[in-house]
C-alpha positions in Angstrom: 0.2 0.2 -0.3 1.9 3.4 -0.7 1.7 5.5 2.2 2.2 9.5 1.4 5.1 11.6 3.9 2.6 15.0 3.3 -0.1 16.1 6.5 -3.4 13.8 5.8 -5.3 17.1 4.6 -3.0 17.4 1.2 -5.5 16.6 -1.6 -3.8 15.9 -5.2 -5.7 17.9 -6.4 -5.9 16.2 -11.0 -7.7 16.9 -14.5 -8.3 14.8 -16.7 -7.7 15.6 -20.2 -9.7 13.1 -22.5 -11.5 13.1 -25.9 -14.1 10.7 -25.2 -17.2 12.1 -22.4 -17.3 8.6 -21.0 -13.7 8.1 -20.3 -13.9 12.1 -18.9 -16.4 10.8 -16.3 -16.0 8.0 -15.7 -11.9 8.8 -14.1 -14.0 11.5 -12.8 -15.8 9.4 -10.9 -13.2 6.9 -9.6 -11.1 9.5 -8.6 -14.1 12.0 -6.3 -14.5 9.1 -3.5 -10.5 8.4 -3.0 -9.6 10.2 0.4 -7.0 12.7 -0.8 -8.2 13.0 -4.4 -9.6 16.4 -5.8 -10.9 16.6 -9.6 -10.2 20.2 -10.0 -11.1 20.3 -14.0 -12.2 17.7 -17.7 -10.9 18.5 -20.9 -12.7 17.1 -23.9 -8.2 18.4 -25.8 -4.9 19.9 -24.8 -6.2 22.9 -26.2 -8.7 23.2 -23.0 -5.8 21.6 -20.7 -3.3 24.3 -21.1 -6.4 26.5 -21.0 -7.6 24.9 -17.6 -4.1 24.0 -16.1 -3.7 28.2 -16.1 -6.6 28.9 -14.5 -5.9 26.4 -12.1 -2.4 24.7 -11.4 -3.2 21.3 -10.8 -0.7 18.7 -9.3 -1.5 15.7 -11.7 -2.6 15.9 -15.0 -4.2 12.2 -16.3 -3.1 13.5 -20.6 -4.5 11.4 -22.8 -2.2 11.4 -26.5 -4.8 11.9 -28.9 -7.5 13.7 -29.3 -8.5 16.5 -31.6 -7.3 20.4 -31.5 -4.6 19.5 -29.9 -3.0 16.0 -29.0 -1.2 15.2 -25.8 2.0 15.2 -27.0 2.0 19.0 -27.6 -0.2 19.4 -24.6 2.0 17.6 -22.2 5.4 20.7 -24.0 2.5 23.9 -23.3 1.8 22.8 -19.8 5.3 22.6 -18.8 6.1 26.1 -20.5 3.6 27.1 -17.5 4.1 24.5 -15.0 6.7 22.9 -15.2 6.2 21.7 -11.8 3.1 19.3 -13.2 3.3 15.8 -13.1 1.8 14.7 -16.0 0.7 10.7 -16.8 0.0 9.8 -20.5 -2.9 7.3 -20.2 -3.0 5.7 -24.3 -4.2 3.0 -26.2 -1.3 3.6 -28.2 0.0 0.4 -29.0 2.7 2.1 -30.8 5.9 0.1 -31.2 8.0 4.3 -31.2 5.9 5.0 -28.0 8.7 4.8 -25.4 11.4 6.4 -27.7 8.8 9.4 -27.9 7.9 9.2 -24.8 11.4 9.6 -23.3 12.1 12.9 -25.7 8.4 14.7 -24.0 7.5 16.2 -21.6 5.7 13.1 -19.8 6.3 11.9 -16.2 4.7 8.1 -16.4 2.9 6.6 -19.0 -0.2 4.8 -18.3 -2.5 2.4 -21.1 -6.0 2.1 -20.1 -6.1 -0.8 -20.1 -5.1 -1.1 -16.4 -6.6 -1.5 -13.0 -7.7 1.5 -12.1 -6.7 0.8 -8.6 -3.0 1.4 -11.3 -4.0 4.8 -12.0 -5.3 5.3 -8.5 -1.8 4.7 -7.1 0.3 5.7 -9.7 -2.0 9.5 -9.4 -1.4 9.5 -5.6 2.5 8.2 -6.0 2.6 11.5 -8.4 1.0 13.4 -6.2 3.4 12.7 -3.8 6.1 13.4 -5.9 4.9 17.7 -6.3 3.6 17.8 -2.6 7.7 16.7 -1.3 8.6 19.4 -3.9 6.4 21.8 -2.0 6.9 20.8 1.3 11.3 21.3 0.5 
């Protein structure tokens, strides 16, 4: 079990970005019942995500890579320029063999395939939120 060393009242603020409404709403529901996680926004494309980061400064973003208007790869660069401490999880069903190469050259902090159990994604969000917490405490 993942233990957080921050004060129990510390809340990981997350932004969910996916072009599929059902995915956004399902993730919002899954995160909203977790202790110490608050969904501060939902976005349907990378451009909306960038605007929401400017306004809300989330700790962690669950970011789909393939979206209209602005994809997750492009959005991650804009987001890191605005908010370098924000942790970004690439959340994708992409099975591309070049994905890891692209990830290594990108602004992503973690990768999570969409077919993993929800608990694994929640644990990853908490883990990355802990990194953000550790930086803000230091």
